[in-house]
N, C-alpha and C positions, 0 to 999 in steps of 0.2 A: 678690417678696413682694406679695401682693394686699392689698386693704383688709381682707379677712377675717382675715388673720394678726394685724393690729394692733388691730382693733376688736371682733371677735367675743368675746374674753374679757371685755371690759368690758360688752357687752350681756348676757352670761350673768350677770355680777356683779350687774347691776341686778335680774335675776330672783331671784337668791339673796338679795340684800339685802331685796327686797320681801317675800319669804317669811319672812325672819327677823324681820320686824316682828311684835310681839306680837298685833296686831289682824289675824290671818290667818284663812284659811278652811281647813276640814278636807277639802275636795274640790278637787283641782288638776287642771285640764285644760291640758296643755302641747302646743300645736299647733306643728308644725314642730320637733319635739323634737330631731332630729339625733342624732349619736352621743353617748352619755352621757359626761360628764366627771366628774372627782372633785375636790372634792365637787360633785356635781350638784345642781340645784335640787330634785330628788326626795329626795336624801339630806338636804338641809337641812330639807325639810318633815318627813321622818320623824324627824329629830333633835329637832325642836321638839315634834312630836306623832306618836308611832309609829302611831296609828290613822288617819293621813291617807290618804285614797283618792287615788291618783295615776293619771291616764290620759294616756298619751303618744300623740299623733297625728302620723303622718307619711305621706307618699306614696312613700317610698323603701323598697323591699323589703329592701335591705341594712341600712338603718338599723333597720328594725323587727326583723329577725332578730338584730342585735347587741343591741338593747335587751332583747329577750326572753331572750337568753342570759345577760345580765349584770345585769338588774334584775327579779328574779323577783317582787318585791313590787308592781311596777307592772303595770297593764294597758295593753297597747298595741293600737291599732287603726289600720287603713289609712284614710287620708282626705286629701283635697285641700282646702285652705282656699277654693279657688275654687268649691267645691260645699258650702257650709255646711250645707244641708239634709240632705245625705247623712251628714255627720259627726254632726249632731244625732240622726239616726235610729239611727246606730250607738251613740251614747252613751246613748240611752234604755235604761234597765235597769241601766246601769253608774253613772249619775249620778242622784242624787236632786235633781231640779230645784226641788223645794219648799224646799230648803235652799241657803244661799249657796255659791257656787263661786268659785274663783280661776281666771280664764282668762288664760293666759300666751301672748302673741304676741311672742316675743323674736326680733328680727332676722329677721322673716318677712314682714311686710306690705310691705316695700320690694321684694319679688318679685312683687307684684300690680300690674298696670298699672291705669290708670283704666278701661279696658274691662272689667277684672275686677271693678270696683266694690267696693273694699275696705270702704267705709262700709256698703254694702248687705250685705256678708257679715257685718259686725259686728252689724247690726240683727237678723239671724236669731238669733244667739246671745243678744243682749240680750233678745229677746222671751221666751226660755226661762229667763233668769237671775232668781233671787229677790233681793229687796232685801237689801243687805248684801254682795252679790257684788262681786268686784274684777276689774278689767281691767288687766293689765300689758302695756305696749307699749314696745318700743324700736325705733328706726327711724333709718336714716341720713338726714342732713339737709343741705339746701343752706346753711342758716345755719351759719356757722363753717367751712365747707369751701371752699377756694379754687376759683374757677370753672374753672380749668384741670384740677384734679383731678376735679371733677364730670364735665367733658366726657370726660376720659380713661377714667374708670371706666364711664361709661354706654356709651362706644364699645366697651370691652372686653366688656361683657355684651350688646351689641345683638343679636348673632346666637346667643345662648345660648337654651336652652329656656325659661329664666326671666329675662327682662331685669331689670336693676336700676333702680329708680326713686327718685331723690332727691326728697324733698318738703320744703317749707318748714315752719318751726315752726308756722305757722298751720294748714297742711294737716294736720299730725300732730295738733295739738290738736283739730281737727274730728273726728278719728276717735273721740274720747272723747264724742261726742254722747250725752247722757243720763246721763253719769257726772260726779261731782264729784271733782276732782283732790285727792289728798292732798298735804300739804306734803312737799317743796318745790316741787311742781308739775312742769311740763315743763322739764327741765334736762339738761345733758350727762350721759350715762349714768354716767360715772365719779364724778359728784358726787351722785347720788341716794342719800342716807343711806349713805355708804360704811361698810362693815364690814370691819375688817382681816382677818377670817376668810375673806372671800369676794372681796375686791377684789384683782385681780391686780397684781403689781408689774411694770409694763411694761418697765423696764430688763432684767428677767430674760429676756424673750423677744426681745431684740435691738432695736436702733434701726431704725425704719422707713426704707426707702430714699426714700419720698416722704412728704409731710405726711399726718398721720392724717386719715381721713375722720371728720367729726364725727357722733356718734350722740346722739340725744335720747331720753329715756325718762321715763315717768310711770306712776303708778298711780291709777286712778279707782275710785270707789265708786258702785255703783248704789243710790240711796237709795229710789226708788220705781219702779214699772213705768210710771207714767203721766206722770212729768215728764221728757220727753225734749227738753229745750231746750238752749241753749248751755251747755257745760260750764263750771263756774267754775274759775278758775285763780288761784293765788297771784301776787303781784307779780313773782316770778322769771320768769314767762313773758314779761312785758313787756320784761325785760332781754334775753331771748333774741331777741325780735322786733326789738329795736332794735340788736342786735349788728351791727357793721360786717362786711363780707365779710372772709374770711381766717380765721385761727385765733383770732380774738377770740371773745368770748362772755361769759356771765354769770360 
């Protein structure tokens, strides 16, 4: 059993819960969409507002074919997050950038290395997003994950096409540059406004053979295009940053 078996459902739950928030957007861009699940974030969006425009972006041809076969109401496009300008070009005409959008990056940024410049990739999207847009991020974290597990997982992915990168809570927070975090801030993904409709019951998928990898998630709001300073964070983030190594946390 890999870390994805035990944490991926929770990361997806963060996305669903964020979209279930009444203060949501009518345009959803889901990058690194992966194979659709049920209820998928797309279905949640449509359940709340049937006229929501959903665009899924992925660089896996099999994923895109599956999505096109089973999610006819969504638009899917080929794109690699490491080339954000190309994605934006493909989204022009599909997205009304003058209106707010919800940009979902769920369990995807940890596949970008520092050489890929994830913060720079986000700046390309931020420059196009209208005030009131939301950024949803979930990311595996060093904080709350035992050091031996971090080492083991990173070694497992070292020779893969997309290495896995653990980041600290502070590094993940920095990805929200220019956005103001909604309460409860950057917290473990399973605690971000849990909704019983979308939060998985982990015992039903089996006990993990190794300690769970901690994932952190947050939702940020773009208030203006010009104020791109330090993102504000509720006090919960300070608890994350102070958490001792291991399975502790806020």
